[in-house]
N, C-alpha and C positions, 0 to 999 in steps of 0.2 A: 504493500499499499504506500502510495506517494505521500511524503509530509514535507512541510515547509522547514527550510533550514534557518534557524534564528539569526536575524540580522542581515540576511542576504536577499530575501524576497525570492528565493528559489526553491524548487521542489526536487526531490530525488527519491529513488527507491533503495539503491545500494551505493556502496561507497568503496573506493579503492583503498585498500589498506585497513578498511574498517567494515563493521557491519552493524545492522540493527540488532539491538539486544533488548527484547521486550519492548518497552516504550522508549528506550534509550536509542541514541543515534550517534555512532562514531564517525565524526566528520573526517574528511581527508585534510591533509596538510594546508592545501589551498583554501579550503573552507574555514579552517581554524584562522589562518592569516587573514582572511577577508573579515571574519567576525571581529578580531582583535582591532583591525583598522577601522571598522565602521562603528565600534563601541568602545572607545578609549576610556570612558568612565566606567565601564562594566566589564573590564578585561582581566579580573583576577580569576584564579582557578575555580573558585567557588562559583562566580558568576557564569564562567563558561560552561562548567558542569551542570548548573541549573538550566541554562539556555538550551543545551543538547540533551538533557534529562539523563545525564550520566550518574550511575550509582555503582557501589561496591568495586568489582573488578574493573569496570569502565572508568572509574575515577583514577585507578592506579595506572590504566592504560593512558589516560589523559596526561598525568604527571610525567610519564615517560616521553610522550609526544611532544609535551611543551619543553622538556628538557633537551630533546633532539633539536628542537627548533632553536633554542638558544645556543646550543653547542655549535649550530650552523651559522650563527650570527644573524638568524632571521627575526628574532625577537629578543627584547631586552627586558629585565625586570625593573620597574619604576615603583618604589615603595611596596604597595601591596597589589599592584596591577601589572599587566603585561602591555607591551607595546611593540609594533612592528619596529625593527631596528632602523633608527634614523628618522622615525615618525616624529611629528610635531607633538608636544605635550598638550594636555587639555586646555591649558591656558598659556598663551605665548605673547611676546611682545613683537610687534609687526612694524615695518615701515611702509607707508602707503606709497607706491611708486608709480602708478599709472592708472588709466581707465581702459577698460576693454571696448569693444566696438559698439556695445550697447549702453556705454556710459558708466558701467559698474566699476567699482574701485578695485584694484589688485594691490595686494601687498606681499611682501617677503619677510621672513623671520629675521630678527636682528641677530639671534645666535643660531648656530647650526648651519645647515645646508642652505646658502642663499640662492640656489637655483629653484627652490621649491617656491610655488605661487599659491597664494590664498585669495579667494573671492571673498571680499569683505561685504557682509550684509548689514544694512542699517534698517531696523523696523520703524514703522510709523510711530509707534508708542515709545520709542527709546528717548530717554531724557538726556539732556545736555547737548552740547554742539556736535553736529555731524562732522566726521574727518574730511580732509581733503588731501590731494596729492602733496607729498612733502611732509606729512605729519606722521607722528609716531603713536600707536594705539597699543592698548592692552586687549586681547580679543579671546573669546571662547572658541575653541577650535573643533571642527567637526569633519570627518571624512566625507568627501563628495560622493555620495552613494549612485549618483546617475552617471558617473564615469565620463561626463563631458566637461570641458574646461578644466580649470585648476584641480589638483587632487584633493585640495581642502577648501573649506569655507569657514569664515571667521565671524562671530557676531561681536560687535564692539562692546566692550566693558567699560572702557575710559580712554578718552583722548589724553595722552600724556604730555606732549609738548609739540610746538610748531617748529619744524625743521626747515629753514630756508636753504637755498642752494649757495648761500654766501660762503666764499672762500676766505680763510684766515691766512694772512702772510705779511711780509715786511715789504714796504715800499723801496724800490731800487731805481737809480737814475740809469736810463739807457740812451743809445743814440737817437732813437725815434721817439723819446718821451719818457714815460714812467712805466715800470714794470712791477708786477706783484711776484715776489718769490714766496711760494706757498709753504705753509708749515708742514703739510702732509707731502711726503716725497713722491707719492703716486700721482699728485695733481699736476698739471702742466703750468708753466708760467702764463701770466695773463697781462695784456696791455691795459693800462689804466687810462680811460678817457677823461674822467672827471675826478680829480685828485680832492676836491673839497678842501677841508682844513688840514689835511694831512701833510707831513713833511718826509723827506728822504729818511728812511731809518725807522719810520714809525711802524708799529704793529697795527694793522688795519684789517677790517672786514669789507670784501669787495663782492658785489652783487654782478654776476656775469650778465652781459647784454643779450644773450641768446645765441643761437647757432651761428657760426662763422664759417663760410665755405672754404676760404683760403687763410693760411696763417694762423696766428695764435688767436685765442679767443680774447674778447674785449669786456671791460666791465667799468663799474664806478664804485667809489668809496663810499660805503653807508655807515661806517662806524670807525672811530679813531680810539684806539686804546693806549697810545702814548709811544714814546721811544722805546726800542727794543733793549737799549742799554739802561734804562731806568729800573730802580728796584721794583721787584715783584713782577716784572714783565713776563719772566719765564713761566711762572705759575699761571699767569693770565692766559697764556697760550693754551695750557691744558684745561683751564676752566671753560673757555670758549670751544676748544675742539671737542670736548666731551660733554658740551651742553649741561654744565653744572650750575644750578641756580645759585647766584652768589649775592644778588640784591634783594633785600627784603621789601616786599610791597608796603606801601604806606599804611595799609589796614593792619598789617602784622605789627609793624612798629608802634602804632597807636595803641594796639592792644596790650603789647608788653609795657609800655610807658604807663599805662593806666593800671597795671596790676599792683595790688596792695599785699604787703607782707602777710603770709599765712598766721592765723592766730591759733591759741591753744585749742579751743573748743573741746572736742572729746578725745583729743590726743593724750597718750601717756607722757608724763614728764620725765625725760631721760637727761635733762640738762646737767645733773650731777654726776652722770656716768661719765668717766674720763676717756671718751672717744677721742682718737687723734686721726688726722689724715697723713698719709705718706705717699707722696707723689714725685714726679720729676721736679727738679729745682726750679724750671722755668714754666711750670703749669700755672695757668690762669684760672682755671676752674677746678673745683674739688667736689666730685659727687659721691665719694665713699670714705667712710671713717670706720675705724676698728678698735675693738677693745676685747682682752681675754683675761681670764682668771681661773685659778684652780677650781674644780668642782668640790664643794664642801660635803657632798653627799657621801656617806660612809659606804654606800652601795656602789659607789663608782670610784674605787681608789686609783689614783693617778690620772683621773679624767679631767677634762677642761671644758670651760664654757667659752664659746666664741660669739662675739657680738659684731654684727656688721650692719652699719646704718647707711642707707642710700637716699640721696636727695629726692624729695617727693615732688617730682616734676608735674605729676598728675593734678596736683593741687593748683596749678597755674595754667596748664594747657589742657583745655577741655575738648572733649570730642566735637568735631564739626566746626570748631572755631577757626578764624583766619590763621592763628598760629598753628593749629593742628594741622590744617590742610597744607600749610607751607612745609612743616615738619615731615609730613608723609611725602611730599614732592622731593624733598632733599634726601630723605631715608636716613642720613647719618651726617656727621660732621666730616670734612675732608681735610687732611693734615699735609701741607707742603712745607718744605724746609723754611720758607720765608713767610707763611702766612697760614691762617686756619680759616676755612669756609664753614661757619657753624651751623648746626641744624637749627638752633634756636637763637633769637636775638640776644644781644650781650646783656641786656637788662635782666634776662631770665638765666642765662647760662653762667654768666660771671658775676652775678649779684644775688638775686633772690633764691636761686637754687644752688648757689655754691656754698659748700659747708665751710664758711669763712671761720677763722680763729676767734673764739670768745664772742661769737654772735649767734643769736637763737635762730634755728633753721628747722623747718619741717622735715621729716624724713620717714622713710618706710624701713623698718629694721627687722632683722631675723636674729633670734638667739638660738644657737646650736650647742647641744651637749654631746661631747665625744668621749668615748672610753679610751683608756690607756693605749689600746692597741690601734686606735685611729678610726675606729668604725663609729659612725654616728648613731646615737641612742634615740634622740628626738630633736625636734625643733619647733619653734613657734614665731609667728609673724606679729609685728606691733606697728601701729601708726603713731609716731612720736613727735615731740618737740625736743631737739637736742642742742647741744653747744660744743663745738670742737674745742678741746682743751689745748690743742697745739697743732700747727701746721709744720710738718717736718718733710725734708727731702730724703729720698732713698739713701743716698751716700751718708747723710748726717745721721740717720737712724741706725744705719749699719756701724758707722764709726763708734757711735755711743755704745752699743752692744760689744763692740770689740775693745772698749776701754778708752777711746779717745772721745772723752766729754767736752762739751761746751756749755755756755750758760743756760741754753734753753733745754738740753737733753739731760744734765746732771739730776735735776729733781725728778725727772720722768723715769729714770732708769730702773729703779726698784719697783715702783707701783704700776708702771705702764709697759715699758719696753721689754724688760726681761719676761714678764708674763706672756707678752705677745710671741716672743722667741720660743718660750717653753710649749706654748700651744702649737706653734708650728712644728716643733718636733714631734708631737703627737700626731698631727695631721699628716706628717710626712710619712709615718709608719703606714698608715691606711693608703697613702698614695703609692708607696713602694709595693704595697700588697697588691693594689689594683692594676698596676703596671700600665699606665698610659704610654702612648708612643713617645719616645725620648730622642729626638733628633738633636744633633749637635752642629747647628748652622748659625754662626755669629750674625748679628744684625748691625748694619753699619748706619751711622748718623752723619749727616752733612752739617758742617758748621760754616756759616756764612759770614762775610765781612759786612761792614755797615752799608756798602753799596749794593748788597745783594749778590755779590759773586761768592764763588766757593773760596773758603779759607783752607780748610782741611776736612779729611773724612776720618772719623774715629770709630772704633768699636767699643761702645761702652761696657765696662765690666758687668757680668752677670752676678748680682749679690744675693745673699740670702733674704735681704729685704724685699727684693723683687719677687722671689719665689714665694715668700710668705704672703704677700698681698694677692699674688696670683692664685695661690691655693685656697686662701680665704673666699676669694670672689667665686671660684669654681664651686665650692661647697654651697655658697648662698644661692648660686644659680640652680644647683641641683635641688635644694630645698624648695625653691619657687616652683619648679616643674612637678615635684612630688606633692606638694600641697594642692595644686591646681587640678592635678590628676585625681587625688583623693576626693576633691570636691566636685569631680566631673564637670569641671569649668574648661571650656575651649580656650586654648592658648596658642602662641606661635613658639615653636621649638626652634632651638639651634641645633641642626642636625647634621651629621656627618656619616655618609655611607661608606661602608667597606670597599676596598679597592676591587674593581671589576675583575672578573676571571681573565679577561684579555690582558689586563695590567699585570696580574699576578704571573701569568705565563710569561710576559715580557721580562719581568724581573727575575723569574727563575732562569730564563735563558741567559741574561746577563750575568747572574752569580756564578753560573757554570764556567764562564769565561775568566773568572778569577779564583776558580777552585772552591767555590762556596756552593752550598746546596739549599734548596728551599723545597719542603715536602709538598707532593701533590694531595689532592683530595679535599678535606674539609675547609670550610671558610677559615681564613686566617685571623689570628688575634694580634693585637699590638705587641703582646709578649713575645711572639715569634719574630717580629720585626726587631724588637730590642735585642734578642738573642743574636741575630745576624750582625746588628751594629756592635754588640759587645765583642764578637769574634774578630771584627776587623779593627777595633780601637787601638790605636797606637801604631797601625801598619800603614803602609804606603796607600792602601785602598780606602782608608777611613773617610776621607772627604768625598771620594768619589761614590761610596756606598751610601752615605747620608743623602747626597744629592739624588741618586737614582730612587731611593726609597721614598724621599719626598715627592718625586714625580710620579711615583706609582699611586699615590693617594687621590681620593676623590676630592672635590671641591665642597667645603662646607657651604650650607645655605640655611634659608629660614623655611618653615612649613608648618601648616596646622596639624599634620600627621606625624607621629613619632616613629623615627627608625633608629633612634639611639645615636650616640656620638662615638664613632669608632676610634678617633684619635685620643680622645680622653678616656676611652674604655668605660663609658657610662650608659646606662640604659635609657635614662631620660635626662634632658638638659635644656634649660631655657636661659636666654640673656635677661638678667634683672639688674645688673649693678652699674649700668652706664646709661640712665635714661636722658641725660643731657646731651648725649652725642649719638644715641642710637634709638631709632624709632620702635624697633623690636622691644627694647626694655621698657618703654612707656606703654606698650600694649600689655606686657606681663604685669606691670604695676596696676593698671586698670583691672586686669582680670583678677589680681589678688584682692583689690579693694571690693570688687564685686562678690568674689567667693566667700570672703571673711566678714562681710557686711561692715567695712571700715569707713564707709562714707557713701554720698550720692554721686561722686564724680568717677565711677568705675566704668567698666566695658559696657558699652551699648549693644543692644540686640542687632542693630544695623552693623556694627563692627564685627560681631561674631559671624554674621552672614558673609561678610567680606574678608575673612582671615586669609583665604587662599589668595585673593587679588592682592591684599596688603603684603603678604609673604613674597610674591612674585615681584612687587614694586621694590620692597627694600633689598631684596636679593639682588636685582638689577643694579640698584643705586650703589650697593656695596661693591660690585664688580666695576661699575663706573668709576668709583672713588679710587679703587686700587690701580686701575689703568692710568688715571690721570696723575696720580702721585708718582708711578714708576716713569711715566713720560717726562715729568718735571725733573726728576732726579737724572734721567738720561741727558736732557738739554743742559742742565747746569754743569754736569761733568764734561760734556762735549765742548762747552764754552771755556771751561777751565783749561782744556787741553789743546785749544785752537792754535796756541803758539808754540806747541811742542811737536809739530809734524816733523817727521824724520828721526825722532829719538826712539831708542830701543827701551823696552820694558819687559819685565818677568811677568808672565801671565799663567793663568790657569784655564784649561779648556772646560768651558761650562756647558757646552751643547755641541751636538754633532748631528749633522743633516747631509743629505745627498748634495746639497749646494756648497757646503763648506763648514767651518768651524766657528763656533762662537767662543770668544775667549773673555776673561775677566781680570782686570788688574787688581790684584788683592788689596794693595794699599789704598785705592781709590774706590774700589766697587765698580769701576767703569766697565761697561759691556761694549764689545765690538765684534766684528766679523772678518773672517779670512776666507775669501772665496776659494772654492776647490781648485779652480783654474790656476791659481797663483801657487799652488803647493809644490809643484815640480814637473818633471817632464814625463813621468809615467802616469797611468790612468789610475785613479782612486775609486774604490768600491766601497759603498756604505755598508757596514755590518751593524744592522739594527740591534742585534742581541749584544754584541760587544760594545756598542755605543762608540764605534770607531770608523775611521776612514783607512782603508788598506790599500796599499800600492799593488798593482796587478803583476808587476815585473819582480820587484824586490821582496814583497811580503811585509815591508816595513810600513808603519802608519802612524796615526795619531789618535788617541782615545781620550774619552771624557775623564776629566780631572787631571790629565798629564800637566805637569809644569813645563812651559816652554818660553822661548825668548821670541818677541815679536817687535816689529818696527811699526810705528804709527805712520800710515800712508796718507790718510785723508780724513777730514773732520767736517761734518755738516752740523754746525751748532744748532741751527734752526730746527732740524729734524731730530736732533739728538743722536746722531749716528757716527759711528767711528769705523774705519776701515784699517785693518793691519795686514802686514805682510809677514809671513812666517820666516823666522831666522833659524829655528831648531831643525835639525835633521830628523827625519822620521825614525822612531824606535822600532826595534825588532819585535814583531807580534808573534804571538804563540802559533805555531804551525797548525794546531789542532783547531783553530777557530774556523767558523763556517765560511767567513768571507775569504780566508786564505784559499780554501778548497774552491769556492766559487770563481775566485780570480784566476787560479791555475787552470781549472777546467775551461772557463770562458776563454782564457787566452789560447789554450790549445785548439778549441773549437774554431775560433776566429781564424787561426792560422791555417787550420784545415780548409775552411771555407774560401780563404784567399788563394790557396793552392788549387783547389778544385776550379775556382772561377778562371784562373790563369790558364787551365787546360780545356776549359769548356769551348766548343766551336762558336764562332760568330761574336766572341767577346774581345777579340784582338789580343795582342801580345802585352805582357806586363812591361812597364817602363822602369 
């Protein structure tokens, strides 16, 4: 008897590779893929089994079939659902790029395969402005079931920002007038017809004048951002290039200016608790304070009580207000070497919500009780009024505990600082038992001169004071997630998925090239990565393995569904400790206020319904900030090295591709590129497993993390690009590597083809 295949609109009687079993229906591979494509929100194993009425043995068969599809790279697991490999997620950020012949809008995904096209649907009942070509939107994605036109359609959730076709660059004088030297290396130069108020050397935005049949495109200046040599110009390039909102609307500034200090109300009075802030010496806002003490409970010998107080931003930033909408648009504060683009106006971030020394401030606090072995016994949240008893810098607090006291830290050592360090020793036992991923990769900091140019690059020491605050904040974040789950309160998790099977296999192949092994089979744990890192500690491969392990990890993100945090080895985790600079933390604060009945300014039902959209927005904003920060550092370092073309440097290979080698100067943290064509006279083959380029004739090559000598050949400060020439000779590679085999076999086959061609009739004689 024929029956309809769920999600396909087709009927069938039998299946290839499967058969009807009672009321169950075993679909073919193609039918499974079609269902997953057309039902992205219902593509979990349970939903698929229900759709095809699979039970008992049929469910076991389904599990094996889905596993085979995953092994073949046809589907991939996303949280608790399946998706066709490379498919768009249920919610995606799109750029509207054109209209079709019927006038409908067509978009493409901002991330992923930019060849995919999405037909954008705008319903008559949709609220808000309709999108247009050149805009960026958040859209609900559906598979196109009629198989005509684009593979997907998207319903507009929100118009994110207007994107003009303006080009960002620097005005240069040319023989035929003025030219725009674009910031983006891929963009062509442009002739400027209308200079406006701009001067040569100014950083400007230019609007192209339209299509030009011959010669360079033309345009006019629409915005002048000042001289490229002025302070903060480099970060301004990144701000404009990445569309980072940096000017607060008048309504937002007005709301912030009118905000009044929070009152005691029903808050608990914690002003006598000796909480202190410990931050970088140059910090302008302080959103967390800590205090610890021994637990006096005889039932908890050696235990400690840890108090963490976080600025109560929710008391000032109400859902749906101008400040709230702007904070969501920004997603987070963005930190450049020369400036900060804050998520909230200064009146809020640096004043009313900053836990200033000896000033009353509202806060949301968590009190946590730990046993002597480091495991948490219980915790509780409190809405309080507090007063910071001291503002300390990391180095200052560390020096005091190490015996180097000053006027401020001397009276704090016994009652405040030593108990904090004693509590950290307890929490560290729990951390060591938990075994989060422990990568050893130093972080560099750029120090600038007064004119905004680079003075030097330093690697700040990693102190116990840093680790103490980090572990206290991690435990507070865990407590927030646990409380909200226990109250069945929706929230936004900070989640980090385990490395994909493909990345695990790639890591396994690499480790084999340096004589290390990685077990096949079950899902890896952070402790297994730590064992690998421990085996290579102190060897020539230490830096290399740390880098490769880092690259094998998934990217952390925000989401309303919990998948745990792999890197921290935690089952549940949420960001709670930085609401001044992260919107995710503000959402968690509001969720706690609602779940614990701590006030009327908690999470609204509208926000609960939009948690998926909010998560996508703030995850995108986080990636945007990281890219802008990285680009700014690259441009600053390139400008710093512009006068040193021709000099040689010691470098470490930080990346290997078919096109060449990425190298990093350890002292400066500068990244540059060595094209493969400049390496030598032989042909180099890319060995992906060994992260190496191997010569086909000699077998010598260059591998990730090798220390080499390079010469600076070219600098493009505007693009932040450095090109180097290799001075070091290729090192001898292990002849067991896959590339050595490939190179040797490929060379022999090539010679054989050349010899055969020379003997073939009609080809002429070899010269």
